[in-house]
SELUMSE-23512 format. One line per field, with one value per residue (C-alpha): residue number from 1; residue in three letters; chain; x, y, z. Coordinates in nm, 2 decimals, padded with zeros to 4 digits, always signed. Example, Ala and Ser with C-alpha at 12.3 -4.5 7.8 and 13.67 -1.06 7.14 Angstrom:
nufi: 1; 2 .
fiba: ALA; SER .
mivex: A; A .
c1: +01.23; +01.37 .
c2: -00.45; -00.11 .
c3: +00.78; +00.71 .
This chain:
nufi: 1; 2; 3; 4; 5; 6; 7; 8; 9; 10; 11; 12; 13; 14; 15; 16; 17; 18; 19; 20; 21; 22; 23; 24; 25; 26; 27; 28; 29; 30; 31; 32; 33; 34; 35; 36; 37; 38; 39; 40; 41; 42; 43; 44; 45; 46; 47; 48; 49; 50; 51; 52; 53; 54; 55; 56; 57; 58; 59; 60; 61; 62; 63; 64; 65; 66; 67; 68; 69; 70; 71; 72; 73; 74; 75; 76; 77; 78; 79; 80; 81; 82; 83; 84; 85; 86; 87; 88; 89; 90; 91; 92; 93; 94; 95; 96; 97; 98; 99; 100; 101; 102; 103; 104; 105; 106; 107; 108; 109; 110; 111; 112; 113; 114; 115; 116; 117; 118; 119; 120; 121; 122; 123; 124; 125; 126; 127; 128; 129; 130; 131; 132; 133; 134; 135; 136; 137; 138; 139; 140; 141; 142; 143; 144; 145; 146; 147; 148; 149; 150; 151; 152; 153; 154; 155; 156; 157; 158; 159; 160; 161; 162; 163; 164; 165; 166; 167; 168; 169; 170; 171; 172; 173; 174; 175; 176; 177; 178; 179; 180; 181; 182; 183; 184; 185; 186; 187; 188; 189; 190; 191; 192; 193; 194; 195; 196; 197; 198; 199; 200; 201; 202; 203; 204; 205; 206; 207; 208; 209; 210; 211; 212; 213; 214; 215; 216; 217; 218; 219; 220; 221; 222; 223; 224; 225; 226; 227; 228; 229; 230; 231; 232; 233; 234; 235; 236; 237; 238; 239; 240; 241; 242; 243; 244; 245; 246; 247; 248; 249; 250; 251; 252; 253; 254; 255; 256; 257; 258; 259; 260; 261; 262; 263; 264; 265; 266; 267; 268; 269; 270; 271; 272; 273; 274; 275; 276; 277; 278; 279; 280; 281; 282; 283; 284; 285; 286; 287; 288; 289; 290; 291; 292; 293; 294; 295; 296; 297; 298; 299; 300; 301; 302; 303; 304; 305; 306; 307; 308; 309; 310; 311; 312; 313; 314; 315; 316; 317; 318; 319; 320; 321; 322; 323; 324; 325; 326; 327; 328; 329; 330; 331; 332; 333; 334; 335; 336; 337; 338; 339; 340; 341; 342; 343; 344; 345; 346; 347; 348; 349; 350; 351; 352; 353; 354; 355; 356; 357; 358; 359; 360; 361; 362; 363; 364; 365; 366; 367; 368; 369; 370; 371; 372; 373; 374; 375; 376; 377; 378; 379; 380; 381; 382; 383; 384; 385; 386; 387; 388; 389; 390; 391; 392; 393; 394; 395; 396; 397; 398; 399; 400; 401; 402; 403; 404; 405; 406; 407; 408; 409; 410; 411; 412; 413; 414; 415; 416; 417; 418; 419; 420; 421; 422; 423; 424; 425; 426; 427; 428; 429; 430; 431 .
fiba: MET; ARG; ASN; PHE; GLU; ASP; LEU; GLN; ILE; ALA; VAL; ALA; GLY; THR; GLY; TYR; VAL; GLY; LEU; SER; ILE; ALA; THR; LEU; LEU; SER; GLN; HIS; HIS; LYS; VAL; THR; ALA; VAL; ASP; VAL; ILE; PRO; GLU; LYS; VAL; GLU; LYS; ILE; ASN; ASN; ARG; ILE; SER; PRO; ILE; GLN; ASP; GLU; TYR; ILE; GLU; LYS; TYR; PHE; ALA; GLU; LYS; GLU; LEU; ASN; LEU; THR; ALA; THR; LEU; ASP; GLY; ALA; SER; ALA; TYR; LYS; ASP; ALA; ASP; PHE; VAL; VAL; ILE; ALA; ALA; PRO; THR; ASN; TYR; ASP; PRO; ALA; LYS; ASN; PHE; PHE; ASP; THR; HIS; HIS; ILE; GLU; ASP; VAL; ILE; ASP; LEU; VAL; LEU; SER; VAL; ASN; PRO; GLU; ALA; THR; MET; VAL; ILE; LYS; SER; THR; ILE; PRO; VAL; GLY; TYR; CYS; ARG; SER; LEU; TYR; VAL; LYS; TYR; ALA; GLN; LYS; PHE; ALA; GLN; MET; VAL; PRO; LEU; PRO; ASP; GLY; LYS; ARG; ARG; GLU; PHE; ARG; LEU; LEU; PHE; SER; PRO; GLU; PHE; LEU; ARG; GLU; SER; LYS; ALA; LEU; GLU; ASP; ASN; LEU; TYR; PRO; SER; ARG; ILE; ILE; VAL; GLY; TYR; PRO; LYS; MET; MET; SER; ALA; GLU; TRP; GLU; GLU; GLU; ASN; GLU; ALA; ILE; ARG; LYS; ILE; GLN; GLY; ASN; HIS; MET; LYS; GLU; SER; ALA; GLU; ILE; PHE; ALA; LYS; LEU; LEU; GLN; GLU; GLY; ALA; ILE; LYS; GLU; ASN; ILE; ASP; THR; LEU; PHE; MET; GLY; LEU; LYS; GLU; ALA; GLU; ALA; VAL; LYS; LEU; PHE; ALA; ASN; THR; TYR; LEU; ALA; LEU; ARG; VAL; SER; TYR; PHE; ASN; GLU; LEU; ASP; THR; TYR; ALA; ALA; VAL; ARG; SER; LEU; ASP; THR; GLN; SER; ILE; ILE; GLU; GLY; VAL; CYS; LEU; ASP; PRO; ARG; ILE; GLY; ASN; TYR; TYR; ASN; ASN; PRO; SER; PHE; GLY; TYR; GLY; GLY; TYR; CYS; LEU; PRO; LYS; ASP; THR; LYS; GLN; LEU; LEU; ALA; ASN; TYR; HIS; ASP; ILE; PRO; GLN; ASN; LEU; ILE; SER; ALA; ILE; VAL; LYS; SER; ASN; ASP; THR; ARG; LYS; ASP; PHE; ILE; VAL; ASN; GLN; ILE; VAL; GLN; LYS; ALA; PRO; ARG; ILE; ILE; GLY; VAL; TYR; ARG; LEU; THR; MET; LYS; SER; ASN; SER; ASP; ASN; PHE; ARG; GLU; SER; SER; VAL; GLN; ASP; ILE; MET; LYS; ARG; LEU; ARG; MET; LYS; GLY; ALA; ALA; ILE; VAL; ILE; TYR; GLU; PRO; THR; LEU; CYS; ALA; ASP; THR; PHE; GLU; GLY; SER; ARG; VAL; ILE; ARG; SER; LEU; ALA; GLU; PHE; LYS; GLU; MET; CYS; ASP; VAL; ILE; LEU; ALA; ASN; ARG; TYR; ASP; GLU; GLU; LEU; HIS; ASP; VAL; LYS; ASP; LYS; ILE; TYR; THR; ARG; ASP; LEU; TYR; CYS; ARG; ASP .
mivex: A; A; A; A; A; A; A; A; A; A; A; A; A; A; A; A; A; A; A; A; A; A; A; A; A; A; A; A; A; A; A; A; A; A; A; A; A; A; A; A; A; A; A; A; A; A; A; A; A; A; A; A; A; A; A; A; A; A; A; A; A; A; A; A; A; A; A; A; A; A; A; A; A; A; A; A; A; A; A; A; A; A; A; A; A; A; A; A; A; A; A; A; A; A; A; A; A; A; A; A; A; A; A; A; A; A; A; A; A; A; A; A; A; A; A; A; A; A; A; A; A; A; A; A; A; A; A; A; A; A; A; A; A; A; A; A; A; A; A; A; A; A; A; A; A; A; A; A; A; A; A; A; A; A; A; A; A; A; A; A; A; A; A; A; A; A; A; A; A; A; A; A; A; A; A; A; A; A; A; A; A; A; A; A; A; A; A; A; A; A; A; A; A; A; A; A; A; A; A; A; A; A; A; A; A; A; A; A; A; A; A; A; A; A; A; A; A; A; A; A; A; A; A; A; A; A; A; A; A; A; A; A; A; A; A; A; A; A; A; A; A; A; A; A; A; A; A; A; A; A; A; A; A; A; A; A; A; A; A; A; A; A; A; A; A; A; A; A; A; A; A; A; A; A; A; A; A; A; A; A; A; A; A; A; A; A; A; A; A; A; A; A; A; A; A; A; A; A; A; A; A; A; A; A; A; A; A; A; A; A; A; A; A; A; A; A; A; A; A; A; A; A; A; A; A; A; A; A; A; A; A; A; A; A; A; A; A; A; A; A; A; A; A; A; A; A; A; A; A; A; A; A; A; A; A; A; A; A; A; A; A; A; A; A; A; A; A; A; A; A; A; A; A; A; A; A; A; A; A; A; A; A; A; A; A; A; A; A; A; A; A; A; A; A; A; A; A; A; A; A; A; A; A; A; A; A; A; A; A; A; A; A; A; A; A; A; A; A; A; A; A; A; A; A; A; A; A; A; A; A; A .
c1: -02.99; -03.27; -03.48; -03.32; -03.48; -03.40; -03.03; -02.79; -02.42; -02.11; -01.81; -01.47; -01.25; -01.34; -01.07; -01.19; -01.30; -01.49; -01.64; -01.76; -01.93; -02.08; -02.23; -02.35; -02.52; -02.67; -02.91; -03.13; -02.99; -02.88; -02.49; -02.25; -01.89; -01.62; -01.28; -01.02; -00.97; -01.23; -01.19; -01.30; -01.58; -01.72; -01.67; -01.89; -02.17; -02.17; -02.19; -01.86; -01.65; -01.30; -01.16; -01.18; -01.45; -01.71; -01.98; -01.95; -01.94; -02.26; -02.43; -02.36; -02.52; -02.81; -02.92; -03.10; -02.84; -02.90; -02.53; -02.37; -02.00; -01.84; -01.53; -01.70; -01.63; -01.79; -02.13; -02.12; -02.05; -02.30; -02.61; -02.47; -02.57; -02.27; -01.95; -01.74; -01.37; -01.20; -00.91; -00.56; -00.31; +00.04; +00.29; +00.58; +00.89; +01.09; +00.82; +00.71; +00.35; +00.07; +00.05; -00.29; -00.31; -00.57; -00.80; -00.76; -00.81; -01.16; -01.23; -01.13; -01.37; -01.66; -01.62; -01.63; -01.95; -02.15; -02.01; -02.31; -02.23; -02.09; -01.77; -01.67; -01.31; -01.26; -00.91; -00.64; -00.49; -00.26; -00.39; -00.49; -00.52; -00.90; -00.87; -00.56; -00.79; -01.04; -00.75; -00.64; -00.97; -01.06; -00.74; -00.83; -01.19; -01.08; -00.88; -01.17; -01.42; -01.72; -02.03; -02.33; -02.59; -02.31; -02.34; -02.04; -01.85; -01.89; -01.67; -01.84; -01.60; -01.64; -01.39; -01.52; -01.24; -01.29; -01.20; -01.21; -01.02; -00.91; -01.13; -01.39; -01.47; -01.84; -01.89; -01.71; -01.95; -02.26; -02.14; -01.92; -01.75; -01.84; -01.92; -01.71; -01.79; -01.56; -01.69; -01.54; -01.55; -01.38; -01.07; -00.86; -00.70; -00.37; -00.57; -00.72; -00.63; -00.79; -01.10; -01.14; -01.11; -01.38; -01.61; -01.56; -01.64; -01.80; -02.13; -02.43; -02.54; -02.22; -02.29; -02.63; -02.47; -02.24; -02.56; -02.71; -02.40; -02.38; -02.76; -02.66; -02.42; -02.65; -02.93; -02.72; -02.58; -02.72; -02.60; -02.83; -02.76; -02.40; -02.19; -02.17; -01.94; -01.92; -01.63; -01.39; -01.18; -00.86; -00.99; -01.15; -00.82; -00.63; -00.86; -00.77; -00.41; -00.41; -00.63; -00.42; -00.10; -00.23; -00.30; +00.05; +00.17; -00.01; +00.12; +00.48; +00.42; +00.35; +00.62; +00.88; +00.74; +00.79; +01.15; +01.24; +01.08; +01.28; +01.60; +01.57; +01.41; +01.08; +00.73; +00.58; +00.24; +00.23; +00.37; +00.10; -00.18; -00.07; -00.05; -00.38; -00.58; -00.56; -00.90; -00.71; -00.51; -00.75; -00.71; -00.72; -00.49; -00.19; -00.07; +00.30; +00.38; +00.67; +00.58; +00.26; +00.19; -00.09; -00.22; -00.27; -00.07; +00.28; +00.20; -00.03; +00.23; +00.48; +00.24; +00.15; +00.53; +00.56; +00.27; +00.48; +00.78; +00.76; +00.60; +00.78; +00.74; +00.93; +00.67; +00.56; +00.89; +00.96; +00.66; +00.80; +01.14; +01.03; +00.86; +01.21; +01.38; +01.13; +01.18; +01.56; +01.53; +01.32; +01.56; +01.86; +01.66; +01.61; +01.97; +02.11; +01.92; +02.15; +01.88; +01.96; +01.62; +01.38; +01.01; +00.75; +00.40; +00.17; +00.25; -00.09; -00.09; -00.41; -00.58; -00.87; -00.73; -00.61; -00.43; -00.05; +00.02; +00.29; +00.29; +00.54; +00.69; +00.79; +01.04; +01.15; +01.21; +01.41; +01.62; +01.70; +01.79; +02.04; +02.21; +02.21; +01.92; +01.75; +01.37; +01.07; +00.71; +00.39; +00.10; -00.21; -00.34; -00.04; -00.06; +00.31; +00.59; +00.82; +00.77; +01.04; +01.29; +01.16; +01.01; +00.65; +00.58; +00.23; +00.22; +00.20; +00.34; +00.65; +00.70; +00.71; +00.94; +01.21; +01.21; +01.45; +01.27; +00.92; +00.82; +00.45; +00.35; +00.01; +00.02; -00.23; -00.33; -00.22; +00.14; +00.09; +00.27; +00.61; +00.57; +00.94; +01.02; +00.79; +00.93; +00.66; +00.58; +00.20; +00.08; -00.31; -00.37; -00.56; -00.47 .
c2: +01.88; +01.70; +01.43; +01.10; +00.93; +01.22; +01.26; +01.30; +01.20; +01.28; +01.06; +01.17; +00.91; +00.58; +00.34; +00.03; +00.24; +00.52; +00.28; +00.03; +00.32; +00.47; +00.15; +00.08; +00.39; +00.41; +00.14; +00.39; +00.74; +00.96; +00.92; +01.11; +00.96; +01.20; +01.10; +01.27; +00.98; +01.00; +00.63; +00.53; +00.77; +00.63; +00.27; +00.35; +00.52; +00.22; -00.01; -00.16; -00.18; -00.02; -00.24; -00.61; -00.67; -00.94; -00.79; -00.46; -00.62; -00.82; -00.51; -00.32; -00.59; -00.68; -00.37; -00.05; +00.18; +00.56; +00.61; +00.87; +00.94; +01.28; +01.46; +01.77; +01.77; +02.12; +02.01; +01.69; +01.86; +02.16; +01.96; +01.68; +01.65; +01.44; +01.44; +01.11; +01.17; +00.86; +01.04; +00.85; +00.93; +00.80; +00.78; +00.99; +00.83; +01.14; +01.35; +01.05; +01.15; +01.07; +01.30; +01.43; +01.71; +01.53; +01.54; +01.91; +01.98; +01.82; +02.00; +02.34; +02.28; +02.15; +02.46; +02.69; +02.55; +02.40; +02.49; +02.34; +01.98; +01.74; +01.59; +01.23; +01.12; +00.76; +00.78; +00.65; +00.94; +01.02; +01.02; +01.39; +01.50; +01.59; +01.80; +01.99; +02.06; +02.24; +02.45; +02.51; +02.62; +02.82; +03.03; +03.05; +03.18; +03.43; +03.59; +03.62; +03.88; +03.83; +03.69; +03.92; +03.92; +03.81; +03.44; +03.23; +03.01; +02.64; +02.34; +02.00; +01.72; +01.35; +01.06; +00.69; +00.43; +00.16; -00.20; -00.34; -00.61; -00.54; -00.73; -00.78; -00.42; -00.41; -00.75; -00.61; -00.31; -00.52; -00.74; -00.51; -00.63; -00.26; +00.08; +00.35; +00.73; +01.00; +01.34; +01.65; +01.62; +01.83; +01.69; +01.78; +02.11; +01.98; +02.01; +02.35; +02.51; +02.24; +02.25; +02.63; +02.59; +02.33; +02.55; +02.83; +02.67; +02.33; +02.28; +02.22; +01.88; +01.71; +01.38; +01.37; +01.41; +01.10; +00.89; +00.98; +00.87; +00.55; +00.49; +00.53; +00.25; +00.03; +00.09; -00.01; -00.35; -00.67; -00.77; -00.67; -00.57; -00.43; -00.31; +00.07; +00.30; +00.67; +00.83; +01.14; +01.21; +01.10; +00.78; +00.68; +00.76; +00.55; +00.26; +00.24; +00.24; -00.01; -00.24; -00.26; -00.27; -00.57; -00.74; -00.67; -00.82; -01.13; -01.17; -01.10; -01.35; -01.64; -01.53; -01.55; -01.89; -02.01; -01.85; -02.05; -02.37; -02.33; -02.27; -02.56; -02.79; -02.83; -02.87; -02.51; -02.63; -02.88; -02.62; -02.35; -02.61; -02.70; -02.33; -02.23; -02.49; -02.26; -02.08; -01.76; -01.77; -01.92; -02.07; -01.77; -01.52; -01.74; -01.83; -01.74; -01.51; -01.30; -01.02; -00.80; -00.56; -00.40; -00.05; -00.02; -00.23; -00.10; +00.27; +00.24; +00.06; +00.32; +00.61; +00.45; +00.42; +00.79; +00.88; +00.70; +00.95; +01.07; +00.77; +00.47; +00.15; -00.15; -00.36; -00.13; -00.07; -00.44; -00.50; -00.26; -00.40; -00.76; -00.71; -00.61; -00.89; -01.15; -01.00; -01.03; -01.39; -01.46; -01.32; -01.51; -01.83; -01.76; -01.66; -01.98; -02.15; -01.98; -01.93; -01.81; -01.65; -01.58; -01.56; -01.38; -01.51; -01.22; -00.89; -00.88; -00.89; -01.10; -01.37; -01.25; -00.90; -00.67; -00.43; -00.45; -00.13; -00.19; -00.59; -00.75; -00.93; -00.60; -00.54; -00.89; -00.80; -00.49; -00.67; -00.94; -00.68; -00.53; -00.88; -00.88; -01.13; -01.15; -01.14; -01.17; -01.13; -01.28; -01.05; -01.07; -00.73; -00.55; -00.40; -00.27; -00.47; -00.41; -00.34; -00.16; -00.28; -00.63; -00.80; -00.90; -01.23; -01.26; -01.64; -01.84; -02.14; -01.96; -01.80; -02.15; -02.27; -01.99; -01.96; -02.16; -02.06; -01.91; -01.70; -01.71; -01.52; -01.71; -02.06; -02.12; -02.45; -02.33; -02.37; -02.74; -02.87; -02.68; -02.75; -02.83; -02.47; -02.29; -02.10; -02.01; -02.00; -02.03; -02.33; -02.30; -02.14; -01.84; -01.51 .
c3: +00.80; +00.63; +00.78; +00.82; +00.53; +00.30; +00.40; +00.10; +00.13; -00.08; -00.06; -00.13; -00.29; -00.45; -00.32; -00.14; +00.18; -00.02; -00.28; -00.01; +00.19; -00.11; -00.22; +00.14; +00.19; -00.17; -00.07; +00.11; +00.03; -00.24; -00.27; -00.50; -00.50; -00.59; -00.77; -00.96; -01.22; -01.51; -01.58; -01.23; -01.24; -01.57; -01.45; -01.14; -01.34; -01.57; -01.26; -01.31; -01.01; -01.06; -00.76; -00.72; -00.45; -00.47; -00.28; -00.47; -00.82; -00.68; -00.56; -00.87; -01.08; -00.87; -00.65; -00.73; -00.59; -00.59; -00.67; -00.90; -00.95; -01.05; -01.09; -00.96; -00.60; -00.54; -00.69; -00.50; -00.15; -00.21; -00.15; +00.11; +00.47; +00.52; +00.35; +00.40; +00.34; +00.23; +00.07; +00.07; +00.35; +00.29; +00.58; +00.52; +00.70; +00.69; +00.89; +01.09; +01.00; +00.75; +00.45; +00.51; +00.24; +00.05; +00.34; +00.40; +00.03; +00.06; +00.40; +00.25; -00.07; +00.14; +00.38; +00.06; -00.07; +00.21; +00.55; +00.73; +00.61; +00.85; +00.76; +00.85; +00.81; +00.72; +00.61; +00.87; +01.05; +01.34; +01.71; +01.76; +01.40; +01.41; +01.73; +01.56; +01.26; +01.52; +01.63; +01.28; +01.15; +01.47; +01.41; +01.04; +01.10; +01.34; +01.08; +00.85; +00.78; +01.03; +00.89; +00.88; +01.15; +01.40; +01.30; +01.38; +01.14; +01.24; +01.18; +01.19; +01.18; +01.31; +01.27; +01.21; +01.17; +00.91; +00.99; +00.63; +00.44; +00.08; -00.16; +00.11; +00.20; +00.13; +00.31; +00.62; +00.60; +00.57; +00.85; +01.06; +01.37; +01.53; +01.45; +01.61; +01.57; +01.73; +01.81; +01.97; +02.36; +02.62; +02.76; +03.07; +03.12; +02.95; +02.61; +02.69; +02.35; +02.17; +02.39; +02.35; +01.97; +01.97; +02.20; +01.95; +01.62; +01.67; +01.51; +01.74; +01.85; +01.72; +01.92; +01.76; +01.43; +01.52; +01.63; +01.30; +01.10; +01.30; +01.22; +00.85; +00.88; +01.07; +00.82; +00.53; +00.71; +00.69; +01.04; +01.32; +01.66; +01.59; +01.87; +01.84; +02.04; +02.06; +02.20; +02.17; +01.86; +01.99; +02.13; +01.80; +01.62; +01.87; +01.82; +01.46; +01.51; +01.79; +01.63; +01.32; +01.53; +01.71; +01.38; +01.27; +01.61; +01.55; +01.18; +01.33; +01.61; +01.38; +01.13; +01.41; +01.52; +01.15; +01.13; +01.45; +01.30; +00.96; +01.11; +01.35; +01.09; +01.28; +01.15; +01.17; +01.12; +01.41; +01.64; +01.52; +01.56; +01.90; +02.00; +01.86; +02.03; +02.34; +02.33; +02.46; +02.13; +01.87; +01.54; +01.32; +01.16; +01.21; +00.85; +00.80; +00.52; +00.39; +00.63; +00.70; +00.42; +00.23; +00.25; +00.63; +00.85; +00.74; +00.77; +01.07; +01.28; +01.19; +01.27; +01.61; +01.69; +01.59; +01.83; +02.10; +02.05; +02.42; +02.57; +02.72; +02.50; +02.36; +02.19; +01.91; +01.81; +01.80; +01.59; +01.32; +01.34; +01.34; +00.99; +00.84; +01.01; +00.87; +00.51; +00.56; +00.67; +00.36; +00.13; +00.29; +00.25; -00.12; -00.19; -00.04; -00.32; -00.57; -00.85; -01.18; -01.23; -00.95; -01.04; -00.83; -00.86; -00.78; -00.63; -00.46; -00.07; -00.04; -00.23; -00.47; -00.48; -00.74; -00.50; -00.43; -00.26; -00.01; -00.05; +00.14; -00.17; -00.31; -00.03; -00.08; -00.45; -00.35; -00.12; -00.38; -00.65; -00.42; -00.41; -00.79; -00.84; -01.18; -01.12; -01.33; -01.24; -01.32; -01.22; -01.45; -01.33; -01.47; -01.80; -01.83; -01.96; -01.68; -01.29; -01.11; -01.36; -01.37; -01.67; -01.66; -01.81; -01.96; -02.00; -01.68; -01.88; -01.99; -01.65; -01.49; -01.74; -01.72; -01.34; -01.11; -00.80; -00.77; -00.48; -00.37; -00.06; -00.12; -00.29; -00.56; -00.71; -01.06; -00.92; -00.83; -01.14; -01.04; -00.67; -00.65; -00.77; -00.52; -00.22; +00.02; +00.38; +00.31; +00.51; +00.49; +00.14; +00.31; +00.42 .
C-alpha cells in the first residue's frame, strides 16, 4: 500500500452511494469510478452529475476533483490501494436474501488483477455476508495451484455501512453522523469455520487498513471530531440493518398514529406535536406518509427479518407488516372518494429527488389498479409516455384538469390551486 497521501482509490458503482464517496475522496486522492452505463461515465467525466444531488452538483462545478470515470473495471482496480464496492444489492423475497452477485463479480475481477487491494463493501448486505466470503474464498484458494515461493493467497475485505439520504448523499458524507468500519475479528468457537478461514487468507494488518479507510473518510469531510467506531464485520453489518429498521419503525409509528386520527376524525398534527414535545421522542422524522419506501428501508427491514429466522421476535415482523397495512388503508381512503381518474403527483420517494426506486406510491398504484382504477402520472423525470401501464402527462396544467383526485405523498406549492383535489397525509411539507 502506498503512503497515505498517495493512495489511489477505485469505486465500483456510481449510484448515490458510490458517486458521493468518489466525489468525497477525490478531493485529496486519485479516484477512478467504474460503471457499466456509458452515459453515466460520460456525464461524470464532463462533470455533470447523473443523479440529483445538490452537493455533488456543486462540487462538480466548483471543486478541483481528481476523479475519472471508466467502463473498464480491470484497469481501474489494477492500480488501486482501496476498491470501494457500491454495487446494487436487491432483496430477493423468494430467497429471503439480498442478491449479491454484483458484489462478487467485482471481487472476482479485483482478485484477478490486483489481489493486494483492500476491498471495502459499501452496499447493504445481510448479517454474516462478509465472513461467509472469507469462507468461500478460503475454499476456492485451497483448490488453486499454489503460488511460487510458498506465498499464500490473501483476501482483504472490510465493510463500512453508509447512512446516506437520497439527494443528500454527499452532504451526509461531508457531515457524517458517524463512521463505522468493520474488519475480520476472531469470534467464539461457534464460528470456528469462519475463524479458521480468516486466519488462512486474511491480509496482514486488516485493523490498520480499517483505520486508514476511516482516515480517508475523515479527511474528505467538513465536519470535525467525527465519532468513529471499529468493530467486527457482523456487528458492522448489523448496525446498518438495525439503524434502517429503527427508521422504518419511526415512520410506521407516526403513520399508524395518523391512521388512528383519520379514522376517529381527530387532528393528527395536534397529537404529533403533543407527543413529540417529549425530549425522549423529539420533533423529527414524524411526518406521515403513504408508507416507508425508497431504496433502503423496504429491503433492509425484510433482510433483517430474514436474519431473525431462528431468533424470537415480534417487533421486526410487525414493522414490515405495518407498512403493508398503511398502504391498504390509504387505498381504501382513496377508493371511498369514487374518483373517475386518479392522478399521481410525482413517483419520487423524497422531495428534491429524481429517484423513485421502491417508492411507496408505486405500491399504492398497484393496489388501485387491482381495484380497476384509472391512473395517470405527472413525473417530469420520466421520458417514457407510460409507466407500468399508466399514461404519463407532460403538462402539469393538463394533469390537474383531468384528475378527480390527485395523490401526493409529499405536497408541493405548485398544487395549491387544486388543493381541493389533493389527497395527501403530508403535514409538514418535508420528508
